[in-house]
Every structure is written in structure tokens, then in C-alpha cells.
C-alpha positions as CSV (number, residue, x, y, z in Angstrom):
1,M,205.3,20.8,112.8
2,K,202.0,22.7,112.5
3,I,201.3,25.7,110.3
4,S,198.2,27.9,110.2
5,I,196.8,29.7,107.3
6,C,194.1,32.4,107.4
7,S,191.1,31.1,105.6
8,K,187.5,32.2,104.8
9,K,186.0,28.7,104.9
10,T,187.3,25.2,105.7
11,G,189.6,22.9,103.7
12,L,192.4,23.3,101.3
13,D,190.1,24.7,98.6
14,S,189.1,27.7,100.8
15,L,190.1,31.1,99.7
16,L,192.7,32.9,101.9
17,D,191.5,35.5,104.3
18,E,193.2,38.9,103.8
19,R,193.0,39.6,107.5
20,F,194.7,37.9,110.5
21,G,193.0,39.0,113.7
22,R,189.6,39.2,112.0
23,A,190.1,36.1,109.8
24,E,187.1,33.9,109.7
25,N,189.1,30.7,110.3
26,F,192.6,29.3,110.6
27,T,193.3,26.2,108.6
28,I,195.9,24.2,110.6
29,V,198.1,21.7,108.8
30,D,200.3,19.2,110.6
31,L,203.1,18.7,108.2
32,D,204.3,15.5,109.9
33,T,200.9,13.7,109.6
34,N,199.2,15.7,106.8
35,I,196.2,16.1,109.1
36,V,194.2,19.3,108.2
37,E,191.8,20.9,110.7
38,T,190.0,24.2,111.0
39,A,189.9,26.4,114.0
40,E,187.2,29.1,114.1
41,N,188.6,32.5,114.9
42,T,186.4,33.3,117.9
43,A,188.3,36.6,118.3
44,K,187.1,38.0,114.9
45,N,184.2,40.0,116.4
46,D,186.0,41.3,119.5
47,A,185.9,45.1,119.9
48,S,189.6,45.2,120.4
49,G,192.6,42.9,120.8
50,A,191.5,40.5,118.1
51,G,195.1,40.0,116.9
52,G,196.4,39.0,120.3
53,E,193.5,36.7,121.0
54,A,193.9,35.1,117.5
55,V,197.5,34.3,118.4
56,R,196.3,32.6,121.6
57,I,194.0,30.4,119.5
58,L,197.0,29.3,117.4
59,S,199.0,28.6,120.5
60,K,196.3,26.4,121.9
61,H,196.5,24.4,118.6
62,D,200.4,24.1,119.0
63,V,201.0,26.1,115.8
64,N,204.7,26.7,115.1
65,I,204.4,28.8,111.9
66,A,201.6,31.2,110.9
67,I,201.2,32.1,107.3
68,V,199.6,35.5,107.4
69,P,198.6,38.5,105.1
70,H,200.0,41.0,107.6
71,L,200.0,41.6,111.3
72,G,199.2,44.6,113.6
73,P,201.7,45.6,116.3
74,K,199.9,43.7,119.1
75,A,199.7,40.5,117.0
76,E,203.4,40.8,116.2
77,K,204.3,41.1,119.9
78,A,202.0,38.1,120.7
79,M,203.6,36.0,118.0
80,E,207.0,36.8,119.4
81,A,205.8,36.0,123.0
82,F,204.4,32.6,121.9
83,E,207.4,31.9,119.7
84,I,205.3,31.4,116.5
85,K,207.2,32.3,113.3
86,T,205.4,34.3,110.8
87,V,205.5,33.9,107.0
88,S,203.9,36.2,104.4
89,Q,201.1,34.5,102.3
90,G,202.1,36.6,99.3
91,D,199.6,36.9,96.4
92,Y,198.2,33.4,96.5
93,K,194.5,32.9,96.5
94,S,193.7,29.5,98.1
95,V,194.8,27.6,101.2
96,G,196.1,24.8,99.0
97,E,198.1,27.1,96.8
98,V,199.8,28.8,99.7
99,L,200.5,25.5,101.4
100,E,202.2,24.2,98.3
101,A,204.2,27.5,97.9
102,Y,205.3,27.1,101.6
103,K,206.4,23.5,101.0
104,A,208.4,24.7,97.9
105,G,210.1,27.4,99.9
106,K,208.5,30.2,97.9
107,L,207.2,32.3,100.9
108,K,209.2,34.8,102.9
109,E,209.6,34.8,106.6
110,I,208.5,38.0,108.4
111,V,211.3,39.3,110.7
112,K,211.9,42.3,112.8
113,I,215.1,44.3,112.2
114,N,215.8,47.2,114.6
115,G,212.1,47.2,115.5
116,L,210.9,47.3,111.9
117,T,209.1,44.5,110.1
118,R,210.9,43.2,107.1
119,L,210.1,40.4,104.6
């Protein structure tokens, strides 16, 4: 299973990015092999539609779960279409911290109930 985390730089020591569609990078962790890679978010400077394009980047990397700060409506729809679960990154500061919190079950899944986003 692969998860992605919005990051400002590369590696587990990187600070989290507070944006999804305009995040600098996505740190992608394969939980089965512990391989860590970085995907540059080439959509970050797009005039519009950055969230949807960012989801496509994650899909190309076979991401199953995206740990995100928050999502816009287009990104939410794209996540649903690509069947990528979303989890809130909470108040953690680094990629490594949020990864450990995820493994410990401390993060909340973002779900839609009656069309409204809920944690």
C-alpha cells in the first residue's frame, strides 16, 4: 500500500506543506517495502485545476491513501474518482511525524456524509 504526504522538500525530515494542489512535492511511502520516493508536484503553478492534476500525479504513482491538509471541491471529486482515500494530516510538522502518527492510527479519515466533508 502506498501513501502520499504533502511536503515542502524531500525525505522524511521535510516539513509538511499546508497545501494540497499547490504543494511543492508529494513524499510517497510504500508501506510494504518501506521505500520512500518524492514526486514533484508539477501542477503547483497551474493557473487553475491544480488539485485535480495533483490527484492524477498521485494516481500515476499508485497511491492508495493521501495524507492531506485539506482539499478543494475539485480535488475531493478527483480523489473519489481515482478511489484514493484521504486522511487529515492534523497538526504535525514533518513528514516523518505524520507518517508515524498514521502508522499508530492517530490520524482521521476524511469522509463525505450527505455531500459534506467530515473528519
